[in-house]
C-alpha positions as CSV (number, residue, x, y, z in Angstrom):
1,M,-24.5,30.9,4.6
2,G,-23.3,29.1,7.7
3,A,-21.3,26.5,5.8
4,E,-19.6,29.3,3.7
5,L,-18.7,31.2,6.9
6,N,-17.3,28.0,8.5
7,Q,-15.1,27.3,5.5
8,K,-13.8,30.9,5.3
9,L,-12.9,30.9,9.0
10,F,-11.2,27.5,8.9
11,S,-9.2,28.4,5.8
12,A,-7.7,31.4,7.7
13,A,-5.8,28.8,9.7
14,D,-3.8,27.7,6.6
15,N,-0.8,29.9,7.5
16,L,-0.6,28.3,11.0
17,R,-1.2,24.7,10.1
18,S,2.3,24.0,8.9
19,K,3.8,25.6,12.0
20,M,2.2,23.9,15.0
21,D,-0.2,21.3,16.3
22,A,-4.0,22.0,16.0
23,S,-4.3,22.1,19.8
24,E,-2.0,25.2,19.7
25,Y,-3.0,27.0,16.5
26,K,-6.7,26.9,17.6
27,N,-5.7,29.4,20.3
28,Y,-4.5,31.9,17.7
29,L,-7.4,31.6,15.3
30,L,-10.2,31.5,17.9
31,G,-8.6,34.4,19.8
32,L,-8.3,36.5,16.7
33,I,-11.9,35.7,15.5
34,F,-13.2,36.6,18.9
35,Y,-11.3,39.9,18.9
36,K,-12.6,40.7,15.4
37,Y,-16.1,40.0,16.6
38,L,-15.7,42.5,19.5
39,S,-14.2,45.1,17.3
40,D,-16.7,44.8,14.4
41,K,-19.6,44.7,16.9
42,L,-18.4,47.9,18.5
43,L,-18.4,49.7,15.1
44,V,-22.0,48.7,14.4
45,Q,-23.0,49.9,17.8
46,V,-21.3,53.3,17.2
47,V,-23.4,53.8,14.0
48,E,-26.5,53.0,16.0
49,L,-25.6,55.2,18.9
50,A,-24.9,58.1,16.5
51,D,-28.4,57.5,15.1
52,E,-27.0,56.9,11.7
53,S,-27.9,54.3,9.1
54,L,-25.9,51.2,8.3
55,D,-26.8,51.8,4.7
56,T,-25.0,55.1,4.8
57,Y,-22.1,53.7,6.9
58,A,-21.9,50.4,5.1
59,T,-18.1,49.9,5.1
60,Q,-15.9,49.6,8.1
61,E,-13.7,52.4,6.8
62,K,-16.7,54.8,7.1
63,Q,-17.7,53.4,10.4
64,T,-14.2,53.9,11.8
65,E,-14.1,57.5,10.5
66,L,-17.5,58.2,12.3
67,Y,-16.1,56.7,15.5
68,Q,-12.9,58.8,15.3
69,E,-15.0,62.0,14.6
70,L,-17.2,61.3,17.7
71,L,-14.2,60.7,19.8
72,N,-12.5,63.9,18.6
73,D,-15.5,65.9,19.7
74,E,-15.0,66.7,23.4
75,D,-18.8,67.1,23.9
76,T,-19.6,63.5,22.7
77,K,-16.4,61.6,23.6
78,D,-17.1,60.7,27.3
79,D,-20.8,60.0,26.7
80,L,-20.0,57.7,23.8
81,I,-17.4,55.7,25.7
82,A,-19.7,55.4,28.7
83,T,-22.6,54.2,26.6
84,L,-20.4,51.7,24.7
85,V,-19.2,50.3,28.1
86,D,-22.8,50.2,29.4
87,T,-24.2,48.5,26.3
88,L,-21.3,46.3,25.2
89,G,-19.3,46.0,28.3
90,Y,-16.1,47.4,26.7
91,D,-14.6,50.0,24.4
92,I,-11.6,49.8,21.9
93,E,-9.4,52.6,20.7
94,P,-9.7,53.3,17.0
95,A,-6.0,52.5,16.5
96,Y,-6.6,49.0,17.9
97,L,-9.7,48.1,15.9
98,F,-9.3,44.8,14.1
99,N,-10.1,46.4,10.7
100,V,-7.5,49.1,11.2
101,L,-4.8,46.5,12.0
102,A,-5.9,44.3,9.1
103,D,-5.7,47.3,6.7
104,Q,-2.1,47.8,7.9
105,A,-1.5,44.1,7.2
106,K,-2.8,44.5,3.6
107,Q,-0.3,47.4,3.2
108,N,2.4,45.3,4.8
109,I,3.0,47.9,7.5
110,F,1.4,45.9,10.4
111,Q,3.3,45.8,13.6
112,L,2.8,42.8,15.9
113,N,3.3,45.0,18.9
114,D,0.1,46.9,18.1
115,L,-2.0,43.7,18.3
116,S,-0.3,42.7,21.5
117,N,-1.1,46.2,23.0
118,A,-4.8,45.8,21.8
119,F,-5.1,42.6,23.7
120,I,-3.4,44.0,26.8
121,Q,-5.6,47.1,26.8
122,L,-8.9,45.2,26.5
123,S,-8.0,42.5,29.1
124,S,-6.6,45.0,31.6
125,K,-9.4,47.5,31.4
126,Y,-12.3,45.0,31.7
127,K,-12.6,42.1,34.1
128,L,-14.7,40.1,31.6
129,F,-11.7,39.8,29.3
130,S,-9.0,39.4,31.9
131,G,-6.5,36.7,30.8
132,L,-8.7,35.9,27.8
133,F,-5.9,36.5,25.2
134,D,-3.0,35.0,27.2
135,D,-2.8,32.0,25.0
136,V,-2.5,34.1,21.8
137,D,1.3,34.1,22.3
138,L,2.5,36.5,19.7
139,Q,6.2,36.0,20.7
140,S,6.1,32.2,20.2
141,K,9.0,30.8,18.1
142,K,6.5,28.6,16.4
143,L,5.1,31.7,14.6
144,G,8.5,32.4,13.2
145,S,12.2,32.5,14.3
146,D,12.3,36.3,14.7
147,D,9.9,39.2,15.0
148,Q,9.8,39.8,11.3
149,Q,8.8,36.2,10.5
150,R,6.2,36.3,13.3
151,N,4.9,39.5,11.8
152,V,4.5,37.9,8.4
153,T,2.6,34.9,9.8
154,I,0.1,37.0,11.7
155,T,-0.2,39.5,8.8
156,E,-1.4,36.7,6.5
157,V,-4.0,35.5,9.1
158,L,-5.3,39.1,9.6
159,K,-5.7,39.6,5.9
160,K,-7.8,36.4,5.5
161,L,-10.0,37.1,8.6
162,D,-10.7,40.7,7.6
163,D,-12.6,39.5,4.5
164,V,-15.0,37.6,6.7
165,N,-18.2,39.4,8.0
166,V,-18.7,38.1,11.5
167,V,-21.5,40.4,12.7
168,G,-23.8,40.6,9.6
169,Y,-25.9,37.5,10.6
170,E,-29.1,37.0,12.4
171,G,-29.2,34.7,15.5
172,D,-26.4,32.5,16.5
173,V,-24.5,32.1,13.2
174,I,-21.2,33.4,14.5
175,G,-21.5,31.4,17.7
176,D,-22.4,28.3,15.8
177,A,-19.4,28.9,13.4
178,Y,-17.2,29.1,16.5
179,E,-18.6,25.8,17.7
180,Y,-17.9,24.3,14.3
181,L,-14.3,25.5,14.5
182,I,-13.9,24.1,18.0
183,G,-15.1,20.7,16.6
184,Q,-12.7,20.9,13.7
185,F,-9.8,21.6,16.0
186,A,-10.9,18.8,18.3
187,S,-10.9,16.4,15.4
188,E,-7.4,17.5,14.3
189,A,-6.0,17.6,17.8
190,G,-7.1,14.1,18.6
191,K,-6.3,12.9,22.1
192,K,-5.6,16.4,23.4
193,A,-9.1,17.4,22.4
194,G,-11.1,15.3,24.8
195,E,-10.5,17.9,27.5
196,F,-12.3,20.7,25.7
197,Y,-14.9,19.3,23.4
198,T,-18.0,17.0,23.6
199,P,-19.0,15.9,20.1
200,H,-22.1,17.8,19.0
201,M,-24.6,15.0,18.7
202,I,-23.8,13.6,22.2
203,S,-24.0,17.1,23.6
204,D,-27.4,17.5,21.8
205,M,-28.8,14.3,23.3
206,M,-27.7,15.2,26.8
207,A,-29.2,18.7,26.4
208,Q,-32.6,17.2,25.4
209,L,-32.5,14.8,28.3
210,V,-32.1,17.5,31.0
211,A,-34.6,19.9,29.4
212,I,-37.5,17.3,29.3
213,G,-40.3,18.4,31.6
214,Q,-38.7,21.8,32.2
215,E,-39.2,23.4,28.8
216,D,-41.6,26.1,30.0
217,K,-39.6,27.5,32.9
218,K,-39.4,31.3,32.7
219,W,-35.9,31.3,34.1
220,F,-33.7,28.3,33.7
221,S,-30.3,27.6,35.2
222,V,-27.7,25.1,33.8
223,F,-24.4,24.0,35.6
224,D,-21.4,22.3,34.1
225,P,-18.6,21.7,36.6
226,T,-16.3,20.4,33.9
227,M,-17.4,22.8,31.2
228,G,-14.6,22.5,28.6
229,S,-15.6,24.8,25.7
230,G,-19.1,25.4,27.2
231,S,-20.9,23.6,24.4
232,L,-22.8,21.2,26.7
233,M,-24.3,24.2,28.6
234,L,-25.1,26.2,25.5
235,N,-26.9,23.3,23.8
236,V,-29.6,23.1,26.5
237,R,-31.3,26.4,25.5
238,H,-32.2,24.9,22.1
239,Y,-34.8,22.8,23.9
240,L,-36.3,25.5,26.1
241,N,-39.3,27.8,25.3
242,H,-37.5,30.8,26.8
243,P,-33.9,30.4,25.5
244,E,-33.0,34.0,26.2
245,K,-33.7,33.5,29.9
246,V,-31.0,31.0,30.8
247,K,-28.3,31.5,33.4
248,Y,-25.0,29.6,32.8
249,H,-22.8,28.4,35.6
250,G,-19.6,26.6,34.9
251,Q,-16.2,25.7,36.1
252,E,-13.1,24.5,34.3
253,L,-9.6,23.5,35.5
254,N,-7.6,24.2,32.3
255,T,-7.0,27.9,31.9
256,T,-6.8,27.8,28.1
257,T,-10.0,25.9,27.9
258,F,-11.7,28.2,30.4
259,N,-10.9,31.2,28.2
260,L,-12.3,29.3,25.2
261,A,-15.5,28.7,27.1
262,K,-15.9,32.4,28.0
263,M,-15.3,33.4,24.4
264,N,-17.8,30.8,23.2
265,L,-20.5,32.1,25.6
266,I,-20.0,35.7,24.6
267,L,-20.1,34.8,20.9
268,H,-23.4,33.0,21.5
269,G,-24.8,36.3,22.9
270,V,-24.7,35.4,26.6
271,D,-24.7,38.6,28.6
272,N,-22.1,39.0,31.4
273,E,-24.7,39.0,34.1
274,D,-26.1,35.7,32.8
275,M,-22.8,33.8,33.1
276,N,-21.1,32.8,36.3
277,V,-17.9,30.9,35.4
278,R,-14.8,30.0,37.3
279,N,-11.3,28.7,36.5
280,A,-10.6,26.2,39.3
281,D,-10.5,22.6,40.4
282,T,-14.0,21.3,40.8
283,L,-13.3,18.5,43.2
284,N,-10.7,20.1,45.4
285,R,-13.1,22.8,46.8
286,D,-16.8,23.0,46.4
287,W,-18.2,25.8,44.2
288,P,-20.6,27.6,44.0
289,T,-21.2,27.9,47.8
290,D,-23.3,31.1,47.6
291,E,-26.8,31.3,46.3
292,P,-27.7,30.0,43.8
293,Y,-25.8,26.8,44.3
294,T,-28.4,24.4,43.0
295,F,-29.6,24.3,39.4
296,D,-32.4,23.2,37.1
297,S,-30.0,21.1,35.1
298,V,-26.5,19.7,35.5
299,V,-24.6,18.4,32.4
300,M,-21.1,16.9,32.6
301,N,-18.5,15.2,30.5
302,P,-15.7,15.0,33.1
303,P,-12.2,13.5,32.5
304,Y,-12.6,9.7,32.6
305,S,-11.1,7.8,35.6
306,A,-9.1,10.8,36.6
307,K,-6.9,10.9,39.7
308,W,-7.9,13.0,42.7
309,S,-6.7,13.3,46.3
310,A,-9.6,11.3,48.0
311,D,-8.4,12.9,51.2
312,K,-10.3,11.6,54.3
313,G,-11.3,15.2,55.0
314,F,-13.8,14.9,52.1
315,L,-15.9,12.5,54.2
316,D,-17.1,15.7,56.0
317,D,-17.7,17.5,52.8
318,S,-21.5,18.0,52.2
319,R,-21.1,16.7,48.6
320,F,-19.9,13.3,49.7
321,N,-20.7,12.7,53.4
322,R,-24.0,10.9,52.8
323,Y,-22.4,8.0,50.9
324,G,-20.1,6.4,53.4
325,K,-17.1,6.1,51.1
326,L,-15.1,8.3,48.8
327,A,-14.4,7.6,45.1
328,P,-10.9,5.9,45.0
329,K,-7.8,8.0,44.3
330,S,-7.2,6.4,40.9
331,K,-10.8,6.9,39.7
332,A,-12.6,10.1,40.5
333,D,-15.7,9.2,38.4
334,F,-18.1,9.0,41.4
335,A,-16.6,12.1,42.9
336,F,-17.8,14.0,39.8
337,V,-21.2,12.3,39.9
338,L,-21.8,13.3,43.5
339,H,-20.5,16.8,43.0
340,G,-22.9,17.4,40.2
341,Y,-25.8,15.7,41.9
342,Y,-25.3,17.8,45.1
343,H,-25.8,21.0,43.0
344,L,-29.0,19.7,41.3
345,K,-32.3,21.3,42.3
346,E,-34.9,19.0,43.9
347,T,-36.9,19.4,40.6
348,G,-34.0,19.2,38.3
349,T,-32.3,16.6,36.0
350,M,-28.6,15.7,35.6
351,A,-26.9,13.9,32.7
352,I,-23.3,12.8,33.0
353,V,-21.2,10.7,30.5
354,L,-18.6,8.3,31.9
355,P,-16.9,5.0,31.1
356,H,-18.8,1.7,31.8
357,G,-16.7,0.8,34.8
358,I,-18.8,3.1,36.9
359,L,-21.8,0.7,36.4
360,F,-20.2,-2.4,37.9
361,R,-16.9,-1.8,39.8
362,G,-17.0,-2.8,43.4
363,A,-15.4,-1.7,46.7
364,A,-16.0,2.0,47.5
365,E,-17.6,2.6,44.1
366,G,-20.0,-0.2,44.8
367,T,-21.0,1.3,48.1
368,I,-21.7,4.7,46.6
369,R,-23.6,3.2,43.7
370,Q,-25.8,1.2,46.1
371,K,-26.6,4.3,48.2
372,L,-27.6,6.2,45.0
373,L,-29.9,3.3,43.9
374,E,-31.4,2.9,47.4
375,D,-32.2,6.7,47.3
376,G,-33.8,6.3,43.8
377,S,-31.3,8.9,42.5
378,I,-30.4,7.0,39.3
379,Y,-33.2,7.4,36.7
380,A,-31.7,6.0,33.5
381,V,-28.6,4.3,32.2
382,I,-27.9,4.7,28.5
383,G,-25.2,2.7,26.8
384,M,-23.5,4.6,24.0
385,P,-21.4,3.3,21.0
386,S,-17.6,3.0,21.2
387,N,-15.3,5.5,19.5
388,L,-17.6,8.5,19.8
389,F,-15.2,10.8,21.6
390,F,-11.9,12.3,20.4
391,G,-8.9,10.6,22.0
392,T,-10.5,7.5,23.3
393,S,-12.3,4.6,21.6
394,I,-13.9,3.2,24.7
395,P,-17.7,2.8,24.9
396,T,-19.3,5.2,27.3
397,T,-22.6,5.5,29.3
398,V,-24.8,8.5,29.9
399,I,-26.3,8.3,33.4
400,V,-29.4,10.4,34.2
401,L,-30.1,11.4,37.8
402,K,-33.0,13.0,39.6
403,K,-34.0,13.9,43.2
404,N,-37.2,13.2,45.3
405,R,-38.5,10.3,43.2
406,T,-41.4,8.2,44.4
407,D,-40.0,5.1,42.6
408,R,-36.6,3.5,42.5
409,D,-36.8,1.8,39.1
410,V,-34.1,2.4,36.5
411,L,-34.5,2.5,32.7
412,F,-31.7,0.8,30.8
413,I,-31.2,1.7,27.1
414,D,-28.6,-0.1,25.0
415,A,-27.9,2.3,22.1
416,S,-24.4,0.9,21.6
417,N,-25.2,-0.5,18.1
418,E,-27.0,2.6,16.9
419,F,-24.4,4.7,15.0
420,V,-22.9,5.5,11.7
421,K,-19.3,4.5,11.2
422,G,-17.0,7.5,10.5
423,K,-13.4,7.7,9.2
424,N,-11.9,8.6,12.6
425,Q,-14.9,8.6,15.0
426,N,-18.3,6.9,15.0
427,K,-21.2,9.4,14.8
428,L,-24.7,9.5,16.1
429,T,-27.5,10.5,13.6
430,E,-30.6,12.5,14.5
431,E,-32.6,9.2,14.1
432,N,-30.3,7.5,16.7
433,I,-30.9,10.3,19.2
434,D,-34.6,10.5,18.5
435,K,-34.9,6.8,19.3
436,V,-33.1,7.3,22.6
437,I,-35.3,10.3,23.6
438,E,-38.5,8.6,22.5
439,T,-37.6,5.4,24.5
440,Y,-36.5,7.6,27.5
441,N,-39.9,9.4,27.4
442,K,-42.0,6.2,27.1
443,R,-40.0,4.5,29.9
444,E,-41.1,1.0,28.6
445,N,-39.4,-2.2,27.6
446,V,-38.3,-2.5,24.0
447,D,-37.0,-5.9,22.8
448,K,-33.2,-5.9,22.6
449,Y,-33.0,-2.2,23.2
450,A,-34.5,-1.1,26.5
451,H,-35.6,-2.5,29.9
452,L,-37.3,-0.8,32.9
453,A,-35.8,-2.6,35.9
454,T,-37.4,-2.6,39.3
455,F,-35.4,-1.9,42.4
456,E,-35.8,-5.6,43.3
457,E,-34.2,-6.7,40.1
458,I,-31.3,-4.4,40.7
459,K,-31.0,-5.6,44.3
460,E,-30.9,-9.2,43.0
461,N,-28.1,-8.2,40.7
462,D,-26.1,-6.9,43.8
463,Y,-26.6,-3.3,42.6
464,N,-24.6,-4.1,39.5
465,L,-25.8,-1.9,36.6
466,N,-23.9,-3.5,33.8
467,I,-26.3,-3.0,30.9
468,P,-26.2,-6.6,29.4
469,R,-27.7,-7.9,32.7
470,Y,-30.9,-6.0,31.9
471,V,-31.0,-5.6,28.1
472,D,-30.5,-8.8,26.2
473,T,-29.2,-7.9,22.7
474,F,-28.1,-11.5,21.9
475,E,-29.2,-12.5,18.4
476,E,-29.6,-16.2,17.8
477,E,-27.7,-17.5,14.8
478,E,-29.7,-19.4,12.2
479,P,-29.4,-23.2,12.6
480,V,-26.7,-24.8,10.5
481,D,-28.0,-27.0,7.6
482,M,-25.7,-30.0,8.2
483,K,-26.9,-31.8,5.1
484,A,-25.8,-28.8,2.9
485,V,-22.5,-28.7,4.8
486,G,-22.0,-32.4,4.1
487,T,-22.7,-32.0,0.4
488,E,-20.3,-29.0,0.2
489,M,-17.6,-31.0,1.9
490,K,-18.1,-33.9,-0.5
491,E,-17.8,-31.5,-3.5
492,I,-14.6,-30.0,-2.1
493,Q,-13.1,-33.5,-1.6
494,E,-13.9,-34.5,-5.2
495,K,-12.3,-31.2,-6.5
496,K,-9.3,-31.9,-4.3
497,Q,-8.8,-35.4,-5.8
498,V,-9.0,-34.0,-9.4
499,L,-6.4,-31.4,-8.6
500,Q,-4.1,-33.8,-6.9
501,K,-4.3,-36.2,-9.9
502,R,-3.5,-33.3,-12.3
503,L,-0.5,-32.2,-10.2
504,L,0.8,-35.7,-9.9
505,E,0.6,-36.1,-13.7
506,D,2.4,-32.8,-14.2
507,I,5.2,-33.7,-11.7
508,S,5.6,-37.2,-13.1
509,S,6.1,-35.9,-16.6
510,L,8.9,-33.4,-15.6
511,Q,12.4,-33.9,-17.0
512,Y,14.9,-33.5,-14.1
513,S,18.5,-33.8,-13.3
514,E,20.1,-36.3,-10.9
515,E,20.5,-33.6,-8.1
516,D,16.7,-32.8,-8.2
517,A,15.7,-36.5,-8.0
518,D,15.2,-36.4,-4.2
519,W,13.0,-33.3,-4.4
520,I,10.8,-34.9,-7.1
521,Q,10.5,-38.1,-5.2
522,G,9.4,-36.1,-2.0
523,A,6.8,-34.2,-4.0
524,L,5.4,-37.5,-5.4
525,E,5.2,-39.0,-1.9
526,V,3.1,-36.0,-0.7
527,F,0.4,-37.0,-3.2
528,G,0.7,-40.7,-2.0
529,Y,2.6,-42.0,-5.1
530,D,5.7,-44.1,-4.3
531,K,8.0,-45.0,-7.3
């Protein structure tokens, strides 16, 4: 069922694929799917509020007629709208319902301006949707050179999407389908995708890591200061015993990506009061500063070695002032680490994925790393395979941090060789992840895979956390059988002599003209024969 839905939704992009890059057409398709979900969900809610049966009102045409009737009745109109806003957080006029617009598309009387007005009305009336449809640019020349061509393009997409039932599923099917689409677009968009998507299996592993030991919490909070599409945050709930009681806090700099994350959270059934998200620069100014500002888990996949201001004023910032130095201007990696760590509860767990340089680079980064190690903040360092992420082939490391530890040891896991080779990206299997989680939980040495290093060991290594210093994965080659090599060389020499003799005989027997005499003589001399 899920796979069929995924395929139907993805095929709806066919009319856009030839016109623009995946990083652009994703905005149209994901925006339209989201709007259809809101519209279809509203119709189902109307039937329930009218105390009618979905068996009786099985088609959207009948549901829309019921909605219009109730709105035409002055006695029920205001109450209905108020109840819809109270239960769903929004209302949509019948003329702007997705199925109504799609019906017009099927009759070839659809007007692009109606869809534009539908977006404007929803986003201007309700703060939750403010700016959410800004990237569905219905006037873009890429949709067509004029209004008529643009109308035709969107008409075809509406027709295809209208045939997909996006609300008739139990659980997270539509949310998961949305995740699937985001992953497909990330794959097609290549380098541009790294900013908005963490591949599912890596996200899954990090979610498990931060949930360990906190599974039974009645209320759980997760924070992602570089949230992208929100998938890292959303994955955490799959490993909690009360997944419906999770509060999501996130920040994202890119406005398009921020809107995508909001849609993703809503489609996964996250209520407005359970999400606290913000479109802003995470490093430039601390957020959140009001309660709650510390969280049970922090998950992060920040932009690697990004530039930031590193202004000296940040030395007074409570996120960074305990570490003596600031992350360098050209590499903000440790600024992201310290920001996330500052917002971690005393009992919480943080997982962040970054390039390996953070483990061993010196200067200011070395100073910060030493302080974190002296405080016992770094709990585990996990080396991941290369080419896992869209847009970069570099190997990465997942660093796990905790607070208030009694010990300062660090578990090193080298999982860099545990993957399945893919066409474009390498992939982690469930078995690969299970092995990491099992090793992480046992916190014991595993030959050529894991090592629990004492603080003294780390100190002796000058606080360098480069994984090969602690996990020796070197495989000794089998000793060479010199006798066998000698025999093989002798056989090759004998074959060579036979071939040379045969070639010499062939060349000697050739009939040749006077002008080729020098060439023939040279060839004979190569084989050691001098006339």
